N, C-alpha and C positions, 0 to 999 in steps of 0.2 A: 375658764380663761381658755379662747380658742387659738389654735395656732396662727402666727401671721402669716398674711398672704405672701406668698414666693412669687418670684417672676415666673411666667408660663410659656413655655412652648409647646403647641399644639399642631395637629393636622389641620390642613385647610379645610377639610370639611367638618372641625369641630368648632370653626371661628364662632363664637357667640355671637348673639345677635344685638344689634346696636342698640342704645338705652332709649325711652321714650321720650319726644322731643318735649321741650318746655312748652308751657301754654303762652299762647300770644299774647301780646300785651294789651293790645285793644280790643279782645275778646270780651264781648257783651255778656253781662252775667245771664245763666241759662243757656247759653249758645252753647251747642255741643262742638267740641274740638274737631277740626279737619283730620280724617283718617291719616295717619304717616306713610311715608312712600314705603313699598315692600323693600325688604333688603335685597340687595342682589345674591344671586345664589353661588356658592364658591366653586371655583373650578375644579371640576372632578381630576382626581391624582391619575395619572397616566398608568394602565397596567405595567409592571415591569416584564422585561424578558425573562424567558424560564431558567430558574436557578439563581434568580436576584430578587432582593426585596425593597420594596419601598421603606423608608425609616424617616422619622423626626429627625433625628440625629444620625450621620453616619462617619463612621471613622475608619480610615483605610490609609497604610502606609506612613504611619505618624508614630511618634515615641514621646512619651512624657507629657501626656494629657490629663488633666483634671476637672471633671465635672461636679462641680458643687452649689448645693443649695438652690435649686430650684425645681419646678414643676414639669413633668413632660406628660402630655395626654394624645395618645396614639390611637386613630380609628381602627375601625375594621380592616382586616388584612393589610396593616402597616406596624412595622416594628418599632417600638418606642426608640431604644440606640441600640444601632447596629454597631458592631466592633468587627471588622473585618480582615483577620489576618492573612486569608488567603488570598484577597484581590479579586476574587470571582462573584460575591455576595452584592457587593454594592453597585446601586444603579449610578452610571456614568452619564455625563450630558450627551455624549455621542449615544448611548441606549434610546435617549428621549426623543434628539432631534434629529438624528440622522436614520435613514431608511433601513431596516435591517433586513429586506429583502434585495438590496441593491448589491451587485457584485463586488467582491472585495479585492483590493488589489494584491499581487501575488507578495507574500512575506510580509503584510500590513500586521501590525500588531495593535492590542486594545490599548484604551489610555493608560490604565496602570502599568501595563506591560511596559509601556515604551518610557519608563522612567525606572530608576535602580530603586527595585522593591526591596522595601526593609520591613515589612510585614507590620503588626502592632506591638510595641513594646511599652509598658509601664502606663496603665490608664487606670485612673482611681474614679470612681462613682460612689458619691459619697452625699449624704443627706440629701436626696432627692423623694421626690412625690412622685409616684409611676402608675400610669393609668393605661389598659390597653386591651383589645379585644381578642381576634382569633389567632394574632400572632404575640412571642413573647416581648414584654417590656424591655428585657435585655438580650440579644443574642448575639455572645461573643464566640468565635471560633478561631484556633490557632494564634490565640494570644500568648505572649509572654509577659507575665509578671501583671496581672490584674487585681486589682481591689474593688470589691463590691460591699460597701459597708454603711450601715446606719439609714438605708433608704424604708421607704414605707411603698408597697407594692398592691394595688387592688386590681384584679382582672374582672372584666366585666362577663357575668354569668352567662356565657354563649357558649355553643360547642364547637370544637375547634380539636387540632391535633397538636397542638404546641402545649408546652407548660410555660408557666409564666417567666420563668428565667431559663437559658439555654447556655451553656458555657463550655469550654473546651480549650484546650493548651496545656501552659506549664506555670506552675507556681501561680494558684489562682486562690483567691482568699474571698469567701463569702461570708461575713460576719454582721450578727446584731440587726439583721434586717427584719421587717413583718413581709410575709407574703400571704395574700389572701384572696377572696372573691367579694366584689362590690355586693352590697347591702346595704340597709338605710344605718343599720350600727356601724360598720365599718367606716362608711363616709363621714359618720359624725364623731367616731372616737380616733380615725388615723390618718384623716385627710384634712387640710384647710378650707377653710371655707367657700372660698373661692373655687378651687377645683371641684368641691362638692356642689357648688352651684351650677358650674359649667357642665357636670354630668348629669346634673338634672334638666338642666334646659335642653340637653340634646336627646334625653329620653323622654321629653314632654308630648304628649299627643295632642292632637288638634281640638280633641273634647276638654283638654284641661286648659288650652289656650282660649277655648270660648268661654269656659267657667271664669276664667281670670276676667275678661272683658267685659262679662256681666256681673262682676261681684257688687256688693254693695258700696263699696268704697269707689267704683266708676261710676254706678248709678248715681251717688251722691253728687258727684261733681258734674253730673248732666242735669240734676234737679236740685241747683242749689237751694231754691225758695223753700221746697217740701222739706229737705234736710233740715231748714233752719228752723221750718214750725214744729219739727219731732225731736227737737235737740234732747228732750227728757228721756224719752223712748230708746234715741241713740246710747246715749249715756248708760242707761242701764244693760242695753245688750251688750255694750263694750266690757262692762264689769263683769258679766257673766263669761264672756268671750277669753278675758284676764284671766279669771279662775281657773276656766278648763285648761287655758294653755298651761298656766303654773303645773296644772295637774298631771297632764301630758307630758311635760317636760322632766318632772320628778320622775314619772314611771319608768321614763326610758334612759335614767341615768345608771340604772343597770339593766342590762338586755340579757333576760333570763331564759327566751323562747328557744335557745339553742340547747338548754339543758335538759328539756324533757322530751323533744322531737329531734332527732339528727335528720337534717334533708340532705341528699347526696348531691352535690354540686354539678352543673353542667360544663363548666369550663374546668379543662386538665388540672391546670393549677401546679404547685410545686415548683422544684428546683429539680433540672437536669444536668448531670454531668457526662457530656458526650465523648467518644473516645476518637482518636487516641488523646488521652490526657496524662499528666504527670505532676504530683505535689497540688493538690486540691485539699484545700482545707474550707470544711462548711463547720460554721462554730457560732453558737448563742443565737440562731433565729426561732423567730415563729413562723411555721408555718400552719395556717388556718384555713382548712376545706379545699376541695379538688375532686374530681372525678378519678383521677390517676392515682400514682404514688406521691406522697411527699416529698421524698428525695428519689430522684431515678438514674440508675446507675448504668452507665454506656448507651451505645445508640447503634442505630440501623446504617449500613450503605447499601446502594442499588448499583448492581452488575449489569452490564450489556448483555445481549446476546453471544460475546465473545469474551465474556467473564473480565471485562475491563471496566473499574471503577468509573461511574458516570458523573461523579462529584456532586450527587444531589445532596441536599442537608434537609432532612427529614426530624421532625419532632419524636414525642412518644410514639404515636401511631403513625402506620404508614399510610392508610386509607381513613377517611371519616367514619366514624359508627354508626349505624342504621339506627335512624330516628327510633324506630319500633323495638329496636333490640334491649332487652331488659337483664341481659347479664355483661359482664366485662371481661377482658380476655388479657394476658400476657403474651399470647400465642402470634407470632405476625404469620401474614400469609406468606406463603413461598415464592410468590410470583407477584409482580406488580401487574394490574390488569390494564390493558390499553384504555385510552381515554382518561386516566386517572388524573393527570396534569403532571405526573412524576414519569420523567423518561428512564427506561431501562429495563430490567426483566427480573434478575433474582435479587432476595433480599437476604443479605450476611448481616453478619456482626461486624460493628466497626471496630475502631483500632481499641487495644488493651487500655485499661486503667492501671496506674501505678502510685502507689502512696497517696492513698486516700484517706483523710480525718473526717470523720463524722461526729462533732462532740458538742454536748450541752445544748443540743435543740428541743425545740417542744413542737411535737407533730399531731396535729388533732384532726379528727373530722374528714379522713380521706375514703375515696371510695375503694383503691385498692389498698397496696402495701404502704406503711409508713416508710420502707426504706426497701427499695428493691430493685431488681434489674429492669431494663426496657422491655426483656422480652425471655421467653423460653421457647428455643427451637427444638422440633422433634427429631432427636439426633439419629434416629433410623433412616429419615428423608432427608435432613439436612445437616450436615458433620460441621453445625457452627455453634458457636457458645460465647455468650459473654462473660468476658475475660478478665478478672480482677489480681493484682499482685500487692501485697501489702494494704488490707483494709483494715482500718480500727474503728468500731463505732462504739463510743462510750459516753455515759452518763446522760443519755436523751430520755426525755420523756413522750411517750407514744399511747395514744388515747384514742378509741374508737375509731379504728381504720379498718378494711375490709368491709365498708358497709354497703357494697353492692354484692347482689349474687354472680359466682365467678362461673366461668364455662370451663369443663375440666380440659386438662393439658396433659398429654402422654410425650412426656420428654423422652423415653427410652422404646416409645411404641408397647406393642403387646407382644406375647411369647410367639403366636401364630402369623405375626405380620413380618418377621425376618427376611423370608424369602421374597415377597412381594415388593418391599420398601429397597429402594436403589439410593443410597446417600447421595446428595448433591453439595456444592463447595468448592472448594480450593483443594479438599483433601479426600475428595470422593473416590479417585482411583486407589488411592492406598491405605484408607481406613479398613480395619475389622472391627466389628462390633460382636465377634465370638465370646468375648469374656463380658459383654454387659448383656447379653441377648436375654437371659432369666430375670434381669432386675426390672422391676416393676413397682415393687412396694413403696408406698409413698408418693410415686411420680404423678399421680392423678389430681394433687392437691399440693401444688408449690407455691400457694401463696402464702405470706405470712406478714405479721409486721414488721418484722425484721426478715428479708428472702434475699439469697443470693443463689446465682447460677454456677459459675467456678470460681473458686478464691484460692489463693495461695497466702498463706499466713494471714488468717482471719483472727481478730479480737474481738469479741463481744462483751463487754465489761460495762458493769454499775448502771444499766438500764433499767428506768421502770416502764414496763408494758401491761397497759389495763385496758381491758375489753376489746376483742377483735370479733368483727362480725356485726351484723343488725341485729341478729339474735344471736343468743349463747349456743355454741356447738354445732355452728356451720362448720362444713368440712374446709376448714383453713388451720394455719399454725400459728402460734407467737414467733418460732423462729426456725425459719427452714434454710437447711442449705444442701443442694444438690449433688456438688463435689466440691469436697474442701480439703485442702492440703496444710495440716499443722493447724489445726482450730482450737481455738481456746475461747470457753464461754462461761465466765465466771462472775459470781457475785451480782446478779440480775434479779428482779424481783418482776416476775410474770404473774399476774393475776386476771382471771376471769372473775368478777365479782357480781355477776348475775347468775342467781341459781336457774337450771333450767326449767325447775318447776315453778317457777315464775312466770313462764311465758304462757300464751295464751292456750286454750285447750286444743285448739286444732295444731299446734305444735309440738303435742307432746309424744308423737311419734315420728321418730326420724330415720333415716338411712346413715351408719356412719361413713359409707363411701370409700373404703380404704382407711390407710393408715393417714392420720391427723392428729394434733394436737398440740403440746408444748413446744418441746424442743424437739426437731426431726431432723436428722442428718442421712441423708440417703446414701453417700459414699465418704468416707473418711479414710485419709492414708497420709503418710509422713510425706515431707517434699519428694517429689519426683525428679530422677535425673534421666533424661531419655536416651536410649541409645542411638546416637546420630548416624551411625551405619546402619541401622534397619528399621526403619520407620513404618514398616508394612503391616503391623499389629502393636494394639495396647498391651499385649503381653509381654512384649519386649520391653517396659518401662521398668525402672528401677528404682530405688527410692533409697534416700540419705539415711544411713544408719545412726543411730543414738538421738532421734528427734521423735518426737510425740507424733501420733497420728490424731489425739482427740484428746482435749482437758476439759472437765466439765464439773467445776468445783462451786461449793456456797451460793447456789441458785435457789431460790423459793418459786415452785412453779405449780400453779392450781387451774387446771382447764375445766370447763363445763362437760366436756365429751370427749372420750377418746384418749390416746395413750401421753401422759405426761412427758415422756422422753422415749426416743427411739434413736437409736445408732447403728448402723451399719458399714462395715468396712474392715480393715487390715492394718495391723501396725500396733504400737504402743497405745492403751487407752488408758486414762487416769479419770476416774467419776466417785466423787467423795463429798461428802458434808451437804448434799442436796437434800430439799424437801420436796418432793411430788406427791401430789393430790388429784383428784378427780372431783367435781364440784357437786355429782348427785345422780340420780338413777332417772334412766329414760326408758319407755317401750320401743324396742326397735326388734332387730332381728336375734335370735337367740337370747343368751341369758342378759339381763340387763344390768349395766355396769354401777359400780358402785364407788 
């Protein structure tokens, strides 16, 4: 049983072709039908001004909006649903019809600024079928009370810098959605026939159209007499075709192609929670395939040469990846190069995230982290970090992530780089790195199935993490925390089920490449209380008495290579009732690890 066809809203460039004309009433037998008139080309969508986004649906300066039970199809460089609480992202009529180079009157204000701005409050997006290409299907910024529930999202598998869904604001719920990448199986299983046909017709090549025009059915219409003479042969051919079709349909009822070979998607995919955001709940979603993180925490801001925020909104990547690149990275560039289309200069961390709950999600087949930050800065060069307060990650299933080769990241720099590196950013003139100058253990591999940069009050509990990396034993972690204050990691099942000895012969020699493995905590401390009278040194930080730095209890951790558990820090530690083990022996530097 197929899904019913919902009403559809689509970009003008995705307008479906008109149906073929009906045959003429007085057409003589055997006479070929007249060629249909070509359909008019859709009008091109005007390019938006810098910092603005074309969208199929745009919402701004609104409250109590519900979008229910229809389909949205967005073309390349268009957002499906743009929910703009800033008033700066929506394309206004004046942006299209007025001359942007015309001189402006003194004291003139923009369209949205000319009315009483209330932002965007209380929006529900429910039971929608959403497709997009290089921009998100949903882009929501500075929204208060947003619900994204029970939707089906399928992104075109093309290169881009954005996730499938980008949200930022306060009191946001993202529940029971499917977020995936378009494929034959995805279109068949998750989208209605009408949407799948639209996508297939837009992707059809001229060769396919020609094949349709010269198909046996079309030839039969043109040569009715000959087709009548060969009726018996046609019946036999139709019977064979019907049998083959039934066999193919039965084979496609269960798509097992992804079980044996995991292909890394080209689209970034996944969900991003941009900063600043508060009270965000991501629950009961299925996130299937993507080139980046399954759930990305935090965002980047762009500063101009004077250190002021440019207001640019960017996705999980600052710049598009090099098509020839074979590795992924979570380290952003320190500067935006000229001509990139993003105004500004320095890249810094966006606003903080507060009160984030990620619960009962299934995250599969991601190129980078299952749950991870938008990026790690080199703290010796840029004194910026993705900051989260009160992060709870519970009861998630994370399987087959970190499928890409990853580039090394040095978050604390190197021991001999302290004199040469000059910290940049808002605290560059006051920060001191004297207390972290020699802390380099584990910082070359901050990638993990679950990864965090800086978190105060972190709970990771009851998660099932299975198989990270395209091959077992790669330099990555199951759980990685760069800096954590009051960290609790309890009752997780962390299993690498592929023995290293099952790899191909040319992979039996490996370089461990530093500390990596099951659970890696680079720095753990109790919650801090900063002495506000003196912020010139990290050493002036004090810690809450009577609170733990780290609790690790009742976990099962099995890794193919590396350390099952590493923790560095100070303060009360409680580590008990865990099972730690390494999966096999490899040939590498020094003594084989068993």
